[in-house]
C-alpha positions in Angstrom: -32.5 11.0 -12.3 -35.3 11.6 -10.7 -38.4 9.1 -12.4 -41.0 10.4 -10.1 -41.8 13.0 -7.9 -44.9 13.0 -5.4 -46.1 16.7 -3.7 -49.1 16.1 -1.1 -50.6 18.8 1.3 -47.9 21.1 0.1 -48.8 25.5 -0.4 -52.0 25.4 -2.7 -51.1 21.8 -3.8 -53.4 19.1 -2.5 -51.8 16.2 -4.1 -50.0 16.2 -7.5 -47.5 13.3 -8.9 -44.6 13.9 -12.0 -43.4 11.5 -14.0 -39.7 12.7 -15.0 -38.3 11.3 -18.1 -34.3 11.7 -19.3 -33.4 14.6 -20.7 -35.4 17.7 -20.9 -38.5 18.3 -18.5 -39.8 21.6 -18.5 -42.7 23.4 -16.4 -44.9 26.0 -17.4 -48.1 28.2 -16.6 -49.0 31.1 -15.9 -47.4 32.7 -13.4 -48.3 32.1 -9.8 -49.9 28.9 -11.1 -47.5 27.3 -8.3 -44.5 26.3 -10.8 -42.2 27.2 -8.0 -44.0 24.8 -5.6 -42.5 22.1 -7.9 -39.2 23.9 -7.0 -39.6 24.0 -3.4 -40.4 20.3 -3.4 -37.1 19.0 -4.9 -35.3 21.6 -2.9 -36.6 19.7 0.4 -35.7 16.3 -1.2 -32.2 17.5 -1.2 -32.2 18.6 2.7 -33.5 22.2 1.8 -34.6 24.0 4.6 -38.5 23.6 5.9 -41.0 26.3 6.9 -44.3 25.5 8.4 -46.5 27.7 6.3 -45.2 25.6 3.8 -48.2 22.9 5.0 -51.4 23.3 3.1 -53.8 25.6 5.2 -55.8 23.3 7.2 -53.9 20.2 6.6 -51.6 19.1 10.2 -48.5 17.4 7.5 -47.9 17.2 4.2 -45.1 15.1 2.6 -42.9 15.3 -1.0 -41.2 11.9 -2.3 -39.1 11.1 -5.1 -38.1 7.8 -6.7 -34.4 8.3 -8.2 -32.6 6.0 -10.2 -29.3 5.0 -9.3 -27.5 3.0 -11.8 -25.8 6.0 -13.7 -24.6 7.0 -10.1 -22.4 4.1 -8.8 -20.7 6.4 -6.1 -23.8 7.2 -4.4 -25.1 3.5 -4.2 -21.8 3.2 -2.6 -22.4 6.2 -0.3 -26.2 4.5 0.5 -24.1 0.6 0.9 -21.6 2.4 3.5 -23.8 4.2 5.6 -26.4 0.6 5.9 -29.0 1.3 3.7 -30.4 -1.4 1.4 -29.0 -1.5 -2.1 -31.5 0.7 -3.9 -34.5 -0.8 -4.6 -33.2 -4.6 -4.1 -36.3 -5.1 -1.8 -36.8 -8.0 0.8 -37.9 -11.0 -1.6 -38.2 -14.2 0.5 -38.9 -17.3 -0.9 -37.5 -19.3 -3.8 -36.9 -18.1 -7.3 -39.9 -19.2 -9.2 -39.0 -22.7 -11.4 -36.7 -21.7 -14.9 -35.9 -18.1 -13.6 -32.8 -16.8 -12.0 -32.7 -14.1 -9.0 -34.0 -10.5 -9.9 -31.7 -8.1 -10.8 -31.6 -5.0 -8.4 -33.7 -2.1 -9.9 -31.3 0.8 -8.8 -34.2 2.5 -7.7 -33.5 5.2 -4.3 -37.0 6.0 -2.6 -36.6 9.6 -0.8 -39.8 10.7 1.8 -39.8 14.7 3.6 -42.5 15.0 5.9 -43.4 18.5 7.0 -46.0 19.0 10.2 -47.8 22.5 10.4 -45.7 23.1 14.3 -42.8 23.1 12.1 -41.5 19.3 12.6 -40.2 18.3 9.7 -38.6 14.0 9.0 -36.6 12.8 6.0 -36.6 9.1 5.2 -34.1 7.2 2.3 -34.9 3.9 1.5 -37.4 3.6 4.3 -35.1 4.5 7.2 -35.4 7.6 9.5 -32.4 9.7 8.9 -31.4 13.4 10.0 -32.4 15.9 7.5 -29.0 16.7 6.8 -28.4 13.5 5.6 -29.9 14.4 2.4 -27.7 17.0 1.5 -24.7 14.7 2.2 -25.9 12.1 -0.2 -27.2 14.6 -2.8 -24.6 17.2 -3.1 -22.9 17.5 -6.1 -25.6 15.2 -8.0 -29.0 17.3 -7.6 -28.1 20.9 -8.0 -31.1 24.2 -8.2 -30.3 27.1 -9.3 -33.1 29.5 -9.2 -33.7 33.5 -8.8 -32.9 33.7 -5.3 -30.4 30.8 -5.0 -28.0 28.4 -6.9 -26.8 25.6 -4.4 -23.5 25.5 -6.5 -22.2 28.6 -7.4 -22.9 30.8 -4.3 -20.6 28.4 -2.6 -16.8 29.6 -3.8 -15.3 26.0 -2.1 -17.5 24.8 -5.1 -15.8 26.5 -7.9 -12.5 24.5 -7.2 -14.1 21.6 -7.9 -16.2 22.8 -11.1 -12.6 23.7 -11.8 -11.0 20.1 -11.5 -13.8 18.5 -13.8 -13.3 20.7 -16.5 -9.7 20.2 -16.6 -10.1 16.2 -15.6 -7.8 16.5 -12.4 -10.3 15.1 -9.7 -7.5 11.9 -9.5 -4.8 15.0 -8.4 -7.5 16.8 -6.2 -7.7 13.7 -4.3 -3.4 12.6 -4.1 -3.5 16.7 -2.7 -6.5 15.7 0.1 -4.6 12.4 0.7 -1.2 13.6 1.3 -2.7 16.7 3.2 -4.3 14.1 5.6 -1.4 12.1 6.1 0.7 15.1 7.5 -2.0 16.1 9.4 -2.4 12.9 10.9 1.7 13.2 11.8 1.0 16.5 13.1 -1.4 14.9 15.8 0.8 12.3 16.4 3.8 14.6 17.1 1.8 16.8 19.0 0.1 14.4 21.4 3.7 12.9 22.0 5.1 16.4 23.0 2.2 17.4 25.0 2.3 13.6 27.1 6.2 14.3 27.3 5.9 15.2 30.9 3.3 12.7 32.0 5.2 10.3 30.2 8.6 11.2 32.7 6.4 10.9 35.8 5.6 7.7 34.1 8.3 6.6 33.4 9.9 7.1 37.3 6.8 5.2 38.6 7.4 2.1 36.5 11.1 1.6 36.8 10.4 2.1 40.8 7.7 -0.8 40.3 10.3 -2.7 37.9 13.1 -2.5 40.3 11.2 -3.5 43.3 10.0 -6.4 42.6 13.1 -7.8 40.4 15.2 -6.6 44.1 12.6 -9.7 45.8 14.1 -12.4 43.0 10.3 -13.7 42.9 10.5 -17.5 41.2 7.4 -19.0 39.5 5.2 -21.4 42.2 7.9 -20.3 44.8 4.9 -18.8 46.9 3.4 -22.0 47.1 7.1 -24.0 48.2 7.9 -21.2 50.9 4.5 -22.0 52.4 4.9 -25.3 52.8 8.2 -25.0 54.1 6.7 -23.0 56.7 4.2 -24.9 57.7 7.2 -27.5 58.3 9.5 -25.5 60.2 6.6 -23.6 62.4 4.9 -27.0 63.6 8.0 -29.5 64.3 7.7 -30.2 67.5 3.6 -31.6 66.9 5.0 -33.6 63.8 7.6 -35.1 65.3 5.6 -35.7 68.9 2.4 -36.8 66.9 4.2 -38.7 64.1 5.7 -41.2 66.4 2.5 -41.9 67.7 1.1 -42.7 64.3 4.6 -44.7 64.1 4.0 -46.9 67.3 0.1 -47.7 66.2 1.6 -49.1 63.4 4.1 -51.1 64.3 4.5 -51.0 67.9 5.5 -49.3 70.7 9.2 -50.6 72.5 8.1 -48.8 75.8 4.3 -50.7 75.8 5.7 -54.5 74.6 2.2 -55.3 75.9 0.1 -53.0 73.5 -1.2 -54.8 70.2 -0.1 -52.3 67.3 -2.6 -52.4 64.0 0.5 -54.8 62.1 0.2 -57.5 64.8 -3.7 -57.0 64.7 -3.9 -57.4 61.0 -0.9 -60.3 61.1 -3.5 -62.1 63.5 -6.5 -61.1 60.8 -4.0 -62.8 58.5 -3.6 -66.0 60.7 -7.0 -66.6 61.3 -8.3 -66.0 57.9 -5.6 -68.5 56.2 -6.6 -71.4 58.4 -10.4 -70.6 57.9 -9.4 -70.7 53.8 -9.2 -73.8 54.7 -12.8 -74.8 55.3 -14.2 -72.2 53.2 -11.8 -71.9 49.7 -14.1 -69.1 49.0 -12.0 -67.0 52.1 -9.1 -67.0 49.8 -9.2 -63.6 48.0 -9.8 -62.2 51.5 -6.9 -63.7 52.9 -4.3 -62.3 50.0 -5.8 -58.9 50.8 -4.7 -59.1 54.3 -1.3 -60.6 53.3 -0.9 -57.3 51.0 -2.3 -54.9 53.9 0.0 -56.2 56.1 2.8 -55.1 54.2 1.5 -52.0 53.2 1.2 -51.2 57.0 4.8 -52.4 57.5 6.3 -50.0 54.4 4.0 -47.0 55.8 5.1 -47.7 59.2 8.7 -47.8 58.0 8.2 -44.3 55.6 6.4 -42.6 58.3 9.5 -43.6 61.0 12.0 -42.2 58.8 10.5 -38.9 57.9 9.7 -38.2 61.9 13.7 -38.6 62.0 14.1 -36.3 59.4 12.2 -33.4 61.4 14.4 -30.9 62.8 13.8 -27.5 64.3 15.7 -25.3 62.6 14.5 -21.0 64.3 17.0 -19.6 62.0 15.5 -21.0 58.7 12.4 -20.5 59.7 13.0 -16.7 60.4 14.3 -16.7 56.8 11.2 -18.3 55.8 9.3 -15.8 57.1 11.4 -12.9 56.1 11.3 -14.2 52.4 7.2 -14.6 53.1 6.8 -11.0 54.2 9.4 -9.6 51.1 6.2 -11.2 49.1 3.2 -10.4 50.6 4.2 -6.9 50.0 4.6 -7.5 46.6 1.3 -9.4 46.9 -0.5 -6.2 48.4 0.5 -4.2 45.2 0.7 -6.3 42.1 -1.3 -9.9 42.6 -2.0 -12.4 44.4 0.0 -15.4 43.1 3.4 -15.3 41.9 2.6 -16.0 38.6 0.4 -12.6 39.2 3.2 -10.5 39.9 5.2 -11.9 37.4 2.9 -11.0 34.6 2.7 -7.4 36.1 6.2 -7.0 36.1 6.3 -8.0 32.3 3.3 -5.6 31.6 5.7 -2.7 33.7 8.7 -3.5 31.2 6.3 -3.2 28.3 5.2 -0.2 28.8 8.6 0.9 30.1 10.3 0.2 26.6 7.4 2.0 25.0 7.8 5.0 26.4 12.1 4.9 26.3 10.9 4.8 22.5 8.9 7.9 22.5 11.9 10.3 21.3 12.6 7.4 18.5 9.0 7.3 17.5 9.2 10.9 17.4 12.1 11.4 14.9 10.7 8.6 12.7 7.4 11.0 12.4 9.2 13.7 11.9 11.3 11.8 8.9 7.7 11.1 7.9 6.6 14.2 8.3 9.2 16.0 5.9 8.5 12.9 3.4 4.6 13.8 3.2 5.4 17.5 3.1 7.7 16.6 0.2 4.9 14.6 -1.7 2.2 17.0 -0.6 4.0 20.1 -2.3 4.6 17.9 -6.1 1.2 17.2 -5.5 -0.1 20.8 -5.2 2.2 21.8 -8.0 0.5 19.3 -10.5 -2.7 20.6 -9.4 -1.9 24.3 -9.4 -0.1 23.3 -13.3 -3.2 21.7 -14.2 -5.7 24.7 -13.0 -3.8 27.2 -14.7 -4.7 25.5 -18.1 -8.1 24.4 -17.1 -9.2 28.1 -16.2 -8.7 29.3 -19.7 -10.3 26.0 -21.4 -13.1 26.9 -18.5 -13.0 30.6 -19.1 -13.5 30.6 -22.8 -16.0 27.9 -22.7 -18.5 29.8 -20.6 -17.3 32.9 -22.5 -18.7 31.9 -25.6 -21.7 30.0 -23.7 -22.7 33.4 -22.1 -22.8 35.3 -25.9 -25.1 32.5 -26.8 -27.4 32.9 -23.9 -28.2 36.9 -24.7 -25.0 37.6 -22.7 -23.0 38.9 -25.1 -21.1 41.7 -23.2 -21.1 39.7 -20.2 -17.2 38.4 -19.2 -16.3 35.7 -17.3 -13.0 34.3 -15.5 -11.4 31.8 -13.0 -9.3 33.7 -10.7 -6.7 31.4 -9.1 -6.1 33.7 -5.8 -3.3 31.9 -3.1 -5.0 30.4 -0.7 -4.0 30.4 2.8 -2.6 27.5 4.1 -2.3 25.8 7.7 1.2 26.5 9.6 3.6 24.5 8.4 1.6 23.3 5.3 2.5 24.5 1.9 -1.1 24.0 1.2 -4.6 23.4 2.0 -6.5 19.9 1.5 -8.1 21.7 -1.8 -4.4 23.0 -2.9 -2.8 25.6 -3.1 -5.1 28.0 -4.6 -8.7 28.6 -4.3 -10.8 28.9 -7.4 -13.1 31.5 -7.5 -15.5 32.8 -11.1 -15.4 36.2 -11.3 -18.0 37.9 -13.4 -19.2 41.5 -15.2 -23.0 41.5 -16.9 -21.7 45.0 -18.7 -19.0 46.0 -20.9 -16.5 48.1 -19.1 -17.3 46.8 -15.2 -14.3 45.3 -13.9 -14.8 42.0 -13.1 -15.9 40.6 -9.5 -16.8 37.6 -7.4 -19.8 35.9 -8.9 -22.0 35.9 -6.1 -21.8 39.6 -5.4 -22.8 41.1 -8.7 -24.9 38.6 -10.7 -28.9 38.8 -10.6 -31.1 35.6 -10.2 -31.2 35.4 -13.8 -28.0 36.2 -14.5 -27.1 33.5 -12.1 -29.5 30.8 -13.6 -27.6 31.6 -17.2 -23.7 31.7 -15.7 -24.8 28.3 -14.2 -25.8 26.8 -17.2 -23.2 28.4 -19.3 -20.8 26.4 -16.6 -22.7 23.4 -16.9 -22.5 23.5 -20.5 -18.7 23.5 -20.4 -18.8 20.6 -17.9 -21.7 18.9 -19.4 -19.4 15.8 -20.2 -18.1 16.1 -16.3 -20.0 14.4 -13.8 -22.6 12.9 -16.1 -25.9 11.7 -14.8 -26.7 15.0 -12.4 -30.7 16.3 -11.8 -30.1 19.8 -12.8 -33.2 22.3 -11.6 -33.0 25.5 -13.5 -35.6 28.3 -11.9 -36.0 31.4 -14.6 -33.4 30.8 -16.7 -35.2 33.1 -19.1 -35.6 36.0 -17.5 -35.1 38.9 -18.8 -34.5 37.4 -22.5 -36.5 36.5 -25.5 -36.5 36.0 -29.4 -34.0 34.6 -30.5 -31.7 34.6 -27.4 -34.5 32.4 -26.1 -34.0 29.5 -28.2 -30.3 29.7 -27.8 -31.0 29.3 -23.9 -33.2 26.1 -25.3 -30.6 24.4 -27.2 -28.2 24.7 -24.8 -30.7 23.2 -22.2 -31.3 20.8 -24.8 -27.7 19.9 -25.0 -27.2 20.1 -21.5 -29.9 17.2 -20.9 -28.1 15.1 -23.3 -25.6 14.5 -20.4 -27.7 15.0 -17.5 -31.6 15.3 -16.7 -32.8 19.0 -17.1 -35.5 20.2 -15.3 -36.4 23.8 -15.7 -39.6 26.2 -15.3 -39.9 28.5 -18.0 -41.5 31.6 -19.5 -41.2 31.3 -23.2 -42.3 29.0 -25.5 -38.6 28.6 -27.6 -37.3 26.9 -24.4 -40.6 24.8 -24.1 -40.6 23.4 -27.5 -36.8 21.7 -26.8 -38.2 20.1 -24.1 -38.6 15.6 -24.0 -41.3 16.0 -21.4 -43.4 18.8 -20.7 -45.8 19.5 -17.4 -48.2 22.0 -17.1 -49.1 23.7 -13.8 -52.1 25.9 -13.3 -54.8 26.7 -10.8 -58.1 25.5 -10.6 -61.1 26.5 -7.8 -62.9 23.5 -5.8 -65.1 24.2 -2.9 -64.5 27.8 -2.4 -60.5 26.6 -2.4 -57.5 27.0 -4.8 -55.9 24.1 -6.1 -52.4 23.9 -8.2 -52.7 20.6 -10.5 -49.5 19.4 -12.6 -50.6 17.5 -16.1 -48.1 15.9 -18.5 -48.8 17.4 -22.1 -49.1 15.1 -25.4 -49.9 15.7 -28.9 -52.4 18.8 -29.1 -52.4 19.6 -25.6 -48.5 20.2 -25.7 -49.6 22.4 -29.0 -51.7 24.2 -27.4 -49.9 25.3 -24.5 -46.8 26.3 -26.8 -49.4 28.3 -28.8 -51.0 30.0 -25.1 -47.3 30.8 -24.2 -46.3 32.9 -27.5 -49.6 34.6 -28.1 -51.3 35.1 -24.7 -54.5 33.5 -23.5 -56.4 33.7 -26.8 -55.2 30.6 -28.8 -55.8 31.2 -32.5 -54.7 29.2 -35.7 -52.0 31.4 -36.1 -50.5 31.1 -32.8 -50.7 27.1 -33.1 -49.0 27.3 -36.8 -46.5 29.1 -34.6 -46.3 26.2 -32.0 -45.9 23.5 -34.3 -42.9 25.4 -36.3 -41.4 25.8 -32.7 -41.8 22.2 -32.2 -40.6 21.3 -35.5 -37.5 23.0 -34.8 -36.6 21.2 -31.7 -37.5 17.5 -33.6 -34.6 19.1 -36.0 -32.2 19.9 -33.2 -32.9 16.2 -31.9 
């Protein structure tokens, strides 16, 4: 429900604040007092179009702001959470709880703000966050409905008739099942279409990948092979130098047979070992150095022996060198295309193989998708048939309920029915996302006139009463909405007005109802009563809104019943009307 509404700088309203209550809220006042400004403010808060001339003359901007109570609308709170808004009314509570007190419960309050600029710009905020104006319509569609002489957000949209009918028949679950199966078939169709559209591309890709795989596999590359070949190529390509310089190193370590007078490293170390061994007799602290020289002598002779064997094993093999160079050239061709190392090339090869498996499985995937689609189509057809069956029954019940309600609303000659015409289905589908039919409300205001589409034949006042009649037929479905009526009393009076008042009061037991009226019979049923009136200040006309209680309310109802001059008789009549309301409650 709307808890409060603040209007500032809009039309002839300088500043006004209304504290609405649950149940039936009425706004009364003389013609032209500014009641429609309140209606326009509500329309702006739910995404209505803003006009630059809505801003009060002389002001740069205007604004409307409302506080919504959301505890009865968990679906709205869920939608807010999904869009990233904070939990309504949770606020930012810093610090620790007071001693002995638990955490505060969420306040379930949502603040919606709309700012208008005299230059035509408009901005909207939800829970303090700037949002596109379209977000307001998305959030409050189906939660706030406005019916006026000029438009009805619900009844002028044929697509909403199906939702009304399904709500009346308790078919929301069935409708959701149809939509889910329809979406599933659409998703399968999209995937199948994608597979088919890319068939030629897949064929080209298949050839290319097959070539790459064959090129890599034909080389037979092994992990680590590139490094091993590189080392072997180095030995073969430099065999002469390795043998010559290796022999020289061996001679330097262990001696050269061609130069017996030349001292080798082993001879020099042996001489040092003998000298230090003699010195240790003089100084025992040289014992460790002597032992190290013994070890060094042994190590030098081992190195010389190993190096000699290495040099003896070096062989020049031009055929093997040629084979290694050819193998390296093969691998180099792969490296230029597929990776700098054997591991990278083999990883690339595995990726190609996996992609090939996926492409080669596309035909099988299409067959699987076709089988799934057939199953989903069957489920969609069954769900649509179940929904259609429920709608036929619900159409009769709703038509009867609305017809009876119209008679009570002083439209005894009016007829109403719900047409279930087949809805065009997309190619290859048994129905659309909303079912196999397009429910449409049909109406005739006069006896003998044929039923026609509601939005084509109903006048503004008739539309408001039809909206009221439909909502009364659905008052237990989707409880917790805000329903706004303007001029629902157009063209009626007397007993019919009292019936409209009763209908509004009954509807207000399940929804918050806000109604603009000129009839005292309707105003008397209000739970909360506001009066809108004009006054002059500083040569400017202003509209003000006041909440009426006690005798002030009696006076207003008396004014509505008897004109500008309020007498004792009209006051008695007003009290009688208010007494009727209390007895109804």
